[in-house]
C-alpha positions in Angstrom: -0.1 0.1 0.0 1.3 3.3 -1.0 1.2 4.7 2.7 3.2 8.1 2.3 1.5 9.3 -0.8 -1.9 8.7 0.9 -0.9 10.6 4.0 0.6 13.5 1.8 -2.7 13.8 -0.1 -4.8 13.6 3.2 -2.6 16.6 4.4 -3.0 18.3 0.9 -6.6 18.1 1.3 -6.2 19.6 4.8 -7.6 16.3 6.5 -5.0 16.4 9.1 -6.8 14.3 11.8 -7.5 11.5 9.0 -3.8 11.6 8.0 -2.8 11.0 11.5 -5.5 8.4 11.9 -4.3 6.5 9.0 -0.7 6.6 10.1 -1.6 5.2 13.5 -3.8 2.7 12.1 -1.0 1.4 9.8 1.2 0.9 12.8 -1.4 -1.3 14.7 -1.3 -4.9 13.5 -4.8 -5.6 14.7 -6.2 -3.0 12.4 -5.4 -5.0 9.3 -8.3 -7.1 10.3 -11.0 -4.3 10.0 -13.0 -3.7 6.9 -13.0 -0.7 4.8 -16.1 0.7 6.6 -14.6 0.5 9.9 -11.2 2.1 8.8 -13.3 4.8 7.4 -15.2 5.4 10.4 -12.1 5.6 12.6 -10.4 8.0 10.2 -13.4 10.4 10.2 -13.7 10.2 14.1 -9.8 11.2 14.2 -10.7 14.3 11.8 -13.7 15.3 13.7 -11.8 15.1 17.0 -8.9 17.1 15.6 -11.2 19.8 14.2 -13.1 20.0 17.6 -10.0 20.5 19.3 -8.5 23.1 16.9 -11.9 25.0 17.1 -11.9 25.0 21.0 -8.2 26.0 21.0 -9.1 29.1 18.8 -12.1 30.0 20.9 -9.9 29.9 24.1 -7.3 32.2 22.6 -10.0 34.7 21.4 -11.5 34.6 24.9 -8.4 35.7 26.5 -9.6 34.3 29.9 -7.7 35.8 33.0 -7.3 32.3 34.6 -6.8 28.7 33.6 -9.9 27.2 35.2 -12.2 24.3 34.3 -15.7 23.3 35.5 -14.4 19.8 36.5 -11.8 21.4 39.0 -14.4 23.4 41.0 -13.9 22.8 44.7 -17.6 22.3 46.3 -15.9 21.6 49.7 -14.9 25.2 50.2 -17.2 27.1 52.7 -18.3 29.9 50.4 -22.0 29.1 49.6 -21.8 27.6 46.1 -24.8 25.6 45.2 -23.5 22.7 43.5 -26.6 21.6 41.8 -26.8 25.1 40.2 -23.4 25.5 39.0 -23.7 22.0 37.3 -26.8 23.0 35.6 -24.8 26.3 34.5 -21.9 24.2 33.3 -24.1 22.6 30.7 -24.1 26.0 28.9 -28.1 25.8 28.1 -28.6 29.1 29.8 -26.3 30.9 27.1 -28.1 29.3 24.4 -31.1 30.7 25.9 -29.5 34.3 26.2 -29.8 34.2 30.0 -27.4 36.1 32.2 -25.3 35.2 35.4 -24.5 37.5 38.2 -21.8 36.3 40.6 -21.3 38.4 43.9 -19.1 37.8 46.9 -16.2 39.1 48.9 -12.7 39.4 47.5 -10.9 35.9 47.2 -13.8 33.6 47.2 -13.3 32.7 43.6 -15.9 34.8 41.6 -13.4 35.3 38.5 -12.3 31.7 38.8 -15.8 30.5 38.5 -16.6 32.9 35.6 -13.4 31.8 33.7 -14.4 28.1 34.4 -17.6 28.9 32.8 -16.2 30.6 29.9 -13.6 27.8 29.3 -16.8 25.3 29.1 -18.4 27.7 26.7 -15.5 27.3 24.5 -15.5 23.8 24.7 -19.4 23.9 23.8 -18.3 25.9 20.6 -19.7 29.3 22.0 -17.9 32.3 21.3 -16.4 34.0 24.6 -14.8 37.3 25.5 -13.4 38.2 28.9 -13.0 41.8 30.2 -11.9 43.2 33.5 -14.5 46.2 33.6 -11.8 49.0 34.7 -9.8 48.0 31.4 -12.7 47.5 29.3 -13.9 51.1 30.2 -10.6 52.5 29.4 -10.3 50.6 26.1 -13.9 52.0 25.3 -12.6 55.5 26.2 -9.6 55.2 24.0 -11.7 53.9 21.2 -14.0 56.9 21.4 -11.2 59.3 21.0 -9.5 57.4 17.8 -12.7 56.4 16.3 -13.0 53.0 17.0 -15.8 53.1 19.5 -18.6 51.7 17.3 -16.2 48.8 15.9 -15.4 47.9 19.4 -19.0 47.8 20.7 -19.9 45.6 17.6 -17.1 43.2 18.5 -18.2 43.0 22.1 -22.0 42.5 20.8 -21.1 39.6 18.6 -19.8 37.2 21.1 -22.1 34.5 22.6 -20.8 35.1 26.2 -19.3 38.2 27.5 -17.7 38.1 31.0 -17.4 41.4 32.8 -15.2 40.9 35.8 -14.4 42.9 38.7 -17.3 45.7 38.5 -17.4 48.2 41.2 -17.3 49.6 43.7 -16.6 52.8 42.2 -19.4 55.0 40.9 -19.6 54.9 37.1 -18.8 58.1 35.2 -21.3 59.6 32.6 -19.4 58.0 29.8 -18.9 54.9 31.7 -22.8 54.6 32.3 -23.3 55.1 28.5 -21.0 52.5 27.6 -22.5 50.0 29.9 -25.9 50.7 28.7 -24.8 50.2 24.9 -23.3 46.7 26.0 -26.2 45.6 27.8 -28.9 47.0 25.3 -26.9 45.2 22.3 -27.0 41.8 24.3 -30.5 42.0 25.7 -32.4 38.9 24.7 -29.6 38.3 22.1 -26.5 37.2 24.0 -25.3 36.2 27.6 -23.3 38.3 30.1 -21.6 37.2 33.2 -20.9 39.8 35.7 -18.5 39.5 38.8 -18.7 41.9 41.5 -17.8 42.4 45.1 -20.9 44.6 45.4 -24.2 43.0 46.1 -26.8 43.2 43.4 -29.1 45.4 45.4 -26.4 48.2 45.7 -25.8 48.3 41.8 -28.3 51.0 41.4 -26.2 53.4 43.2 -22.9 52.5 41.7 -24.5 53.1 38.2 -25.5 56.7 39.7 -28.2 58.0 37.2 -31.6 56.6 38.3 -32.9 56.6 34.5 -29.8 54.7 33.1 -29.6 52.4 36.1 -33.3 51.5 35.4 -32.7 50.5 31.9 -29.4 48.7 32.6 -30.7 46.6 35.5 -34.0 45.9 33.8 -32.0 44.3 30.9 -29.2 42.6 33.1 -31.0 41.5 36.0 -34.6 40.2 35.1 -33.5 36.8 33.4 -30.2 36.4 35.3 -29.1 33.4 37.4 -27.2 34.5 40.6 -24.5 33.0 42.5 -23.9 34.9 45.8 -20.8 33.6 47.4 -19.6 34.1 51.2 -16.9 33.4 53.5 -13.2 34.0 53.8 -10.8 34.6 51.0 -9.6 31.3 49.5 -6.3 32.9 48.9 -5.3 33.1 52.5 -2.5 30.5 53.2 -1.8 28.7 56.4 0.8 30.1 58.6 4.0 28.5 58.2 5.0 25.9 61.0 7.4 27.6 63.4 10.9 26.4 63.2 12.3 24.5 66.2 15.9 24.1 66.7 17.2 20.7 67.6 17.8 20.0 71.4 
């Protein structure tokens, strides 16, 4: 059998998964007993697997998640009030497909950003486009874009992704420009795309953070009404145990 020309042809056609699968099968003596249909099925499975992996890697790079986190690694034993059943439901990503939002609140260090990134990583695995932004940096980027003419383009980019993660919102009151920016983002995504917001500030105080009553009503009506909520409690998970005192030998 002309093994190498076949592999070269598969690569030439962009079927890199099938090429790898063909090479692997040729090196497995037991594979020679398979019929043509079984060979084809295995090669197609290799191709599909490779394409899914490449698509995930592309999604993950574009998402620019702050932390390397996965839903499988969530620690449910930590005393922070995380509802395991709710989080496992969220990990299925159906809420993203249904265009709902998620609000994660709690004190510093309880894992808000980590959980948001874990859900973002799972969304990438589910072939859902994702984009992570720390809110202060996003507002700075929008201010710069407003000054150099890229504002509308940047808003369109933000509006297109299936899942937008807005991390670390508050506690500072928004400026007039920031209020308008947030309203534009929320309005573009209302009933069309999903948002995760993480904040140290409880949801019932977001009204005062936005500052302007009319704009606050418009933002929160669109953001909160169909949102799941995770309200974390407890001490910071970043705290490390004090080192054991060193005792000198007698």
